[in-house]
C-alpha positions in Angstrom: 127.1 110.5 85.3 123.9 110.2 83.3 122.8 107.2 81.3 123.3 107.6 77.5 120.2 108.6 75.6 118.9 105.8 73.5 117.9 106.4 69.8 114.8 104.7 68.3 116.9 101.7 67.3 118.1 101.3 70.9 114.5 101.6 72.2 113.4 99.0 69.7 116.1 96.5 70.6 115.4 96.8 74.3 111.7 95.8 73.8 111.7 93.6 70.7 111.6 90.5 72.8 108.2 91.5 74.1 107.0 91.1 70.5 107.6 87.4 70.8 106.4 87.1 74.4 103.1 88.7 73.4 102.6 86.3 70.5 102.6 83.6 73.2 100.2 85.5 75.4 97.9 86.2 72.4 97.8 82.6 71.4 97.0 81.7 75.0 94.4 84.4 75.6 92.5 83.9 72.3 92.6 80.1 72.0 92.8 78.4 75.4 89.0 78.6 76.1 88.6 77.1 72.6 91.2 74.4 73.3 89.5 73.5 76.6 86.0 73.4 75.1 87.3 71.4 72.1 88.7 68.8 74.6 85.3 68.6 76.4 85.1 71.4 79.0 81.8 73.1 79.7 81.6 76.8 79.7 81.0 76.9 83.4 84.3 75.1 84.0 86.4 77.5 82.0 87.3 79.8 84.9 88.5 76.9 87.0 90.7 75.7 84.2 92.2 79.2 83.7 93.1 79.4 87.4 96.5 77.9 86.7 97.6 80.9 84.6 97.2 83.8 87.1 98.3 81.6 90.0 101.7 81.0 88.4 102.1 84.7 87.8 101.3 85.4 91.5 104.1 83.1 92.6 106.7 83.6 89.8 106.8 87.4 89.3 107.9 88.6 92.8 110.5 85.8 93.0 111.9 86.5 89.6 111.9 90.3 90.3 113.8 89.8 93.5 116.3 87.4 91.9 116.9 89.5 88.9 117.7 92.6 91.0 120.5 90.6 92.6 121.8 88.7 89.5 124.9 89.6 87.5 126.3 87.0 85.1 129.0 89.0 83.4 128.4 89.4 79.7 124.9 87.8 79.9 123.9 90.5 82.4 121.2 90.9 85.0 117.8 90.5 83.3 118.8 88.7 80.1 119.4 85.2 81.7 115.7 85.2 82.7 114.7 86.2 79.1 116.5 83.2 77.7 115.2 80.6 80.3 111.6 81.8 80.1 111.6 82.0 76.3 112.9 78.4 75.9 110.4 76.9 78.3 107.5 79.0 76.8 108.4 77.9 73.3 108.4 74.2 74.3 105.0 74.6 76.0 103.5 76.2 72.9 104.8 73.4 70.8 103.4 70.7 73.1 100.0 72.4 73.9 98.2 71.3 70.7 99.3 67.7 71.3 97.4 67.5 74.6 95.3 64.3 74.7 92.9 65.7 77.4 91.9 68.5 79.6 94.4 67.7 82.4 97.4 67.8 80.1 96.2 71.1 78.5 95.7 72.6 82.0 99.2 71.6 83.1 100.7 73.0 79.9 98.8 76.3 80.4 100.4 76.5 83.9 103.9 75.8 82.4 103.3 78.3 79.6 102.1 81.1 81.8 105.0 80.5 84.3 107.5 80.6 81.5 106.1 83.7 79.9 106.2 85.4 83.3 109.8 84.4 83.8 110.7 86.4 80.7 108.1 89.2 80.9 108.7 90.5 84.5 112.4 91.3 83.9 111.5 93.0 80.7 109.4 95.6 82.6 112.5 96.4 84.8 114.8 96.2 81.8 113.3 99.4 80.4 113.9 101.2 83.6 117.5 99.8 83.8 118.5 100.9 80.4 116.8 104.3 80.0 117.1 107.7 81.6 114.0 108.9 83.4 113.1 111.4 80.7 112.8 108.4 78.3 110.7 106.1 80.4 107.4 107.2 78.8 108.9 106.6 75.3 110.4 103.3 76.4 107.2 101.9 77.7 105.3 103.3 74.7 107.6 101.4 72.3 107.2 98.2 74.5 103.5 98.6 74.3 103.7 99.0 70.5 105.6 95.7 70.3 103.1 94.1 72.6 100.3 95.2 70.3 102.0 94.1 67.1 102.9 90.7 68.7 99.4 90.2 69.8 98.0 91.0 66.4 100.3 88.4 64.9 99.4 85.8 67.5 95.7 86.5 67.3 95.5 86.3 63.5 97.4 83.0 63.1 94.3 80.7 63.2 92.2 83.0 61.0 94.9 83.4 58.3 95.6 79.6 58.3 91.9 79.0 57.8 91.9 81.3 54.8 94.9 79.5 53.3 93.0 76.2 53.4 94.2 74.7 56.7 91.5 72.6 58.4 89.5 74.6 61.0 87.6 71.5 62.3 89.1 68.3 63.7 87.3 65.1 62.6 85.5 63.7 65.6 86.2 66.8 67.7 89.4 67.9 69.3 91.9 70.7 68.5 91.8 71.8 64.8 94.9 72.2 62.7 94.6 76.0 62.5 95.2 76.1 66.2 97.9 73.4 66.2 100.0 75.1 63.5 99.5 78.5 65.1 100.9 77.3 68.4 103.9 75.7 66.7 104.8 78.8 64.7 104.2 81.0 67.7 106.7 79.1 69.8 109.4 79.6 67.2 108.7 83.3 66.8 108.7 83.8 70.5 112.1 82.3 71.0 113.6 84.2 68.0 112.3 87.6 69.1 113.6 87.2 72.7 117.0 86.1 71.4 117.1 89.3 69.2 117.0 91.5 72.4 119.5 89.2 74.2 122.0 89.5 71.4 121.5 93.2 70.4 121.7 94.8 73.9 124.3 95.2 76.6 123.3 95.7 80.2 125.0 98.2 82.5 127.2 96.5 85.1 126.7 97.1 88.8 129.7 99.5 88.7 128.1 101.5 85.9 124.7 101.6 87.7 126.5 102.9 90.8 128.2 105.6 88.7 124.7 106.6 87.5 123.8 107.2 91.1 121.6 104.1 91.4 122.9 102.6 94.7 121.3 99.9 96.9 119.3 101.5 99.7 121.1 101.4 103.0 118.0 100.2 105.0 116.7 96.8 104.1 113.2 95.4 104.8 114.2 93.1 107.6 114.6 95.8 110.2 111.1 97.1 109.3 109.6 93.7 109.6 111.0 93.2 113.1 108.9 96.1 114.3 105.7 94.8 112.9 102.9 93.2 114.8 101.8 89.7 114.1 98.1 90.7 114.3 97.9 91.5 110.6 99.1 88.1 109.4 96.8 86.4 111.9 93.8 88.4 110.4 94.7 87.2 106.9 94.8 83.6 108.2 91.5 84.0 110.0 89.9 85.5 106.8 91.1 82.5 104.7 89.7 80.0 107.3 86.3 81.8 107.5 86.0 81.9 103.7 86.8 78.2 103.4 84.2 77.4 106.1 81.6 79.5 104.4 82.3 77.8 101.1 81.8 74.4 102.7 78.8 75.4 104.7 76.9 77.0 101.8 78.1 74.6 99.1 79.8 77.3 97.0 81.9 76.5 94.0 85.0 74.6 94.9 87.3 77.1 93.2 86.7 79.5 96.1 88.7 77.2 98.3 91.8 78.4 96.3 91.0 82.0 97.2 90.7 81.0 100.8 94.0 79.1 100.7 95.7 82.2 99.2 94.5 84.5 101.9 95.6 82.1 104.6 98.9 81.3 102.8 99.8 85.0 102.6 99.1 85.3 106.3 101.3 82.3 107.1 104.2 83.6 104.9 104.0 87.0 106.5 103.9 85.6 110.0 107.0 83.5 109.2 108.9 86.5 107.7 108.1 88.7 110.8 109.2 86.0 113.2 112.5 85.5 111.3 113.1 89.2 111.4 112.3 89.5 115.1 114.8 86.6 115.7 117.5 88.6 114.1 118.0 86.2 111.1 119.9 87.5 108.1 117.9 89.0 105.2 116.5 86.3 102.8 114.3 86.2 99.8 111.3 85.6 101.9 111.9 88.5 104.3 112.9 90.7 101.4 109.7 90.1 99.3 107.4 90.4 102.3 109.2 93.5 103.6 109.1 95.2 100.2 105.4 94.3 99.8 104.5 95.7 103.1 106.5 98.9 102.5 105.3 99.8 99.0 105.5 103.5 98.2 102.1 105.3 98.4 101.9 106.0 94.7 102.4 102.3 94.0 99.6 101.4 96.5 97.1 103.7 94.7 98.1 102.4 91.3 97.7 98.9 92.6 94.0 99.6 93.1 93.7 100.8 89.5 95.5 97.7 88.2 93.2 95.5 90.3 90.0 96.8 88.6 91.7 97.1 85.1 92.9 93.6 84.9 89.6 92.1 86.3 88.0 93.5 83.1 90.7 92.1 80.8 90.6 88.6 82.3 86.8 88.5 82.0 87.2 89.4 78.3 89.9 86.8 77.6 87.9 84.0 79.2 84.5 84.8 77.8 84.9 86.5 74.4 85.0 83.2 72.4 81.8 81.8 74.0 80.0 85.1 73.7 80.9 85.7 70.0 80.2 82.0 69.1 76.8 81.9 70.8 75.4 85.4 70.4 76.9 86.4 67.0 77.5 83.1 65.2 74.6 81.2 66.7 76.3 78.2 68.2 77.5 77.2 71.7 78.6 73.7 70.5 82.4 73.6 70.3 82.3 70.8 67.7 80.2 72.9 65.2 81.5 74.8 62.2 79.8 77.9 63.4 81.5 77.8 66.8 84.9 77.4 65.2 84.2 80.3 62.8 83.3 82.3 65.8 86.6 81.3 67.4 88.5 82.5 64.4 86.6 85.8 64.4 87.6 86.3 68.0 91.2 86.1 66.8 90.5 88.9 64.3 88.8 91.0 67.0 91.7 90.5 69.4 94.1 91.5 66.6 92.2 94.7 66.1 92.3 95.8 69.7 96.0 95.0 69.8 96.7 96.8 66.6 94.8 99.8 67.9 96.9 99.6 71.1 100.2 99.6 69.1 99.1 102.7 67.2 97.7 104.5 70.2 100.9 103.8 72.2 103.0 105.7 69.7 100.5 108.5 68.8 97.4 109.1 70.9 98.9 108.4 74.4 102.1 110.5 74.1 100.1 113.4 72.5 97.4 113.3 75.2 99.9 112.7 78.0 102.0 115.8 77.0 98.9 118.0 77.3 96.9 116.5 80.1 99.4 114.4 82.1 99.8 110.7 82.6 97.0 110.3 85.2 94.2 112.0 83.1 95.4 110.2 80.0 95.0 106.9 81.8 91.5 107.8 83.0 90.4 108.6 79.4 91.9 105.4 78.2 90.0 103.3 80.8 86.7 105.0 80.0 87.2 104.2 76.3 87.6 100.5 77.3 84.4 100.6 79.4 82.5 102.0 76.4 83.9 99.2 74.2 82.7 96.4 76.6 79.3 98.0 77.0 78.8 98.2 73.3 78.6 94.4 73.1 74.9 94.7 74.2 74.1 97.2 71.4 75.7 95.4 68.4 74.2 92.6 66.5 76.5 92.2 63.5 79.8 90.5 64.4 81.7 92.7 61.9 80.6 95.8 63.8 82.3 94.5 67.0 85.5 95.9 65.4 84.3 99.3 66.7 84.1 97.9 70.2 87.6 96.7 69.9 88.9 100.2 69.1 87.8 101.4 72.6 89.2 98.3 74.2 92.5 98.8 72.3 92.9 102.3 73.6 92.4 101.1 77.1 94.8 98.2 76.6 97.5 100.6 75.4 97.0 102.8 78.4 97.0 99.9 80.9 100.3 98.6 79.5 102.1 102.0 79.3 100.9 104.6 81.7 101.1 102.8 85.1 104.6 101.5 84.4 105.9 104.9 83.1 104.6 106.5 86.3 106.2 103.8 88.5 109.6 103.6 86.7 110.2 107.3 87.4 108.9 107.1 91.0 110.6 103.9 92.4 114.2 103.3 93.7 116.1 102.0 90.7 118.0 99.4 92.7 114.7 97.7 93.6 113.0 98.1 90.2 112.8 94.4 89.6 111.1 93.4 92.9 108.8 96.4 92.8 107.7 95.6 89.2 107.2 92.0 90.2 105.1 93.0 93.3 103.1 95.5 91.2 102.2 92.7 88.9 100.7 90.8 91.8 97.8 93.3 91.3 97.6 92.1 87.8 97.3 88.5 89.0 95.0 88.8 92.0 92.0 90.1 90.0 92.5 87.2 87.5 92.4 84.7 90.4 89.3 86.4 91.8 87.5 86.3 88.4 88.5 82.7 87.9 87.2 81.7 91.3 84.1 83.8 91.6 82.8 84.6 88.1 81.7 81.0 87.5 79.6 81.0 90.6 78.0 84.4 89.7 77.2 83.2 86.2 75.7 79.9 87.3 73.5 81.7 89.9 72.2 84.6 87.9 73.0 84.3 84.2 73.3 80.5 83.3 74.1 80.0 79.7 74.4 83.8 79.0 78.1 84.7 79.0 77.4 88.1 77.4 76.5 89.4 80.8 80.2 89.1 81.8 80.8 92.2 79.5 78.6 94.3 81.9 81.0 93.3 84.7 84.0 94.2 82.6 82.6 97.6 81.7 81.8 98.3 85.4 85.2 97.4 86.7 86.9 99.7 84.2 84.7 102.6 85.4 85.8 101.7 88.9 89.5 101.7 87.7 89.0 105.2 86.2 87.5 106.4 89.5 90.5 105.0 91.5 92.9 106.7 89.1 91.6 110.1 90.2 93.4 109.5 93.5 96.8 109.1 91.9 98.9 112.2 92.0 101.9 112.0 89.6 105.1 113.8 90.7 105.8 116.8 88.6 102.2 117.0 87.1 
């Protein structure tokens, strides 16, 4: 049997929930640096405060992917229970965020918000693969990218629109302005409503139907493979983490690097435990399953992981630093309590809405057109280079209005990053493990964010103190490296 072909309404229902999820991400990405600085954070401390977001993604996505592959709750389905749980928690976090009395509360809510968004988002990636035939994967991820772009436009424009309708854009005596407060509250409601639309308008295929489509569980699990592995690799990870922690202490480096050291050592310890459990003949578990699948990733996934690493390094640099850059270099103020800084923050929302709007259009027009003629791999290379040009142009532009041109290039790259790697993977991975592999693939979205959050602050303090615009040079460079890594990816059938 073959899966039924979905019409455009079916494709839209499958991914409409991502419209709401991206409203939440857009509000977070465009406004959290502004929230932190409004509550008293210095620009040098922003990367440390952002650490919570990627760290939660690193922990949550593989676990949720593994669990959703093995879940079946009757009429509620396999992936949809996670949509509902994540959306409810994310909506509550968005509503509570503007009420934060201080930095610590805001950082905790950012952690909760990002974890909740990831609980909903990760199964959505696998949901497209579950519901669609392979010849519709590119169309499915293109529609998903379009909803991501439209949701991000809405989320990014909220504060700017409210300001133009007369809502206060400055808080008396400092703090979070009303434009941001009302935006987060409206965003929380929109997120929950959009996700529930997908939950109520779709029906997942049962395990019996998936088996009829020929998508069986693989006979060999990861535990047997782990039992044959040496413990030397985990020991090397542990040693690397300990050496990095010692170097950080000895040289007085930024304390955030201790987190990176802890993650290296922690991965080594988890891998060592999983290998020992497998060697002892213990039954398969979540731990051994995740570690085993991570160590046995298909070759195409490994090569795409390198591309993702460099791509998302650039994106995270942009999300952290665009508000300080635009406020200081284009609106003339680095003081978060000034009217000029808040105007700059609102303009960043407009800029972010532009690149997301461009992404929505490009996902349905430019990318399918180019992909049909040059292939997915070359299309992605072109998209990444467009983004690199957009970041580099920040050094050539003086008028903030002209930055819209920069966002066009960034928007094309964003559309390609969201669509092309997932379309390639969904057609190349075993369907029965699509959830866990999508979760593990997103680890390479999270790791560069953690690296940027732990290292970028040290680099800026050492070489470019008070000049955040130089982070755009790093962003442009990493996208060029991503394009170079993409030349090593060979797509089956192309």
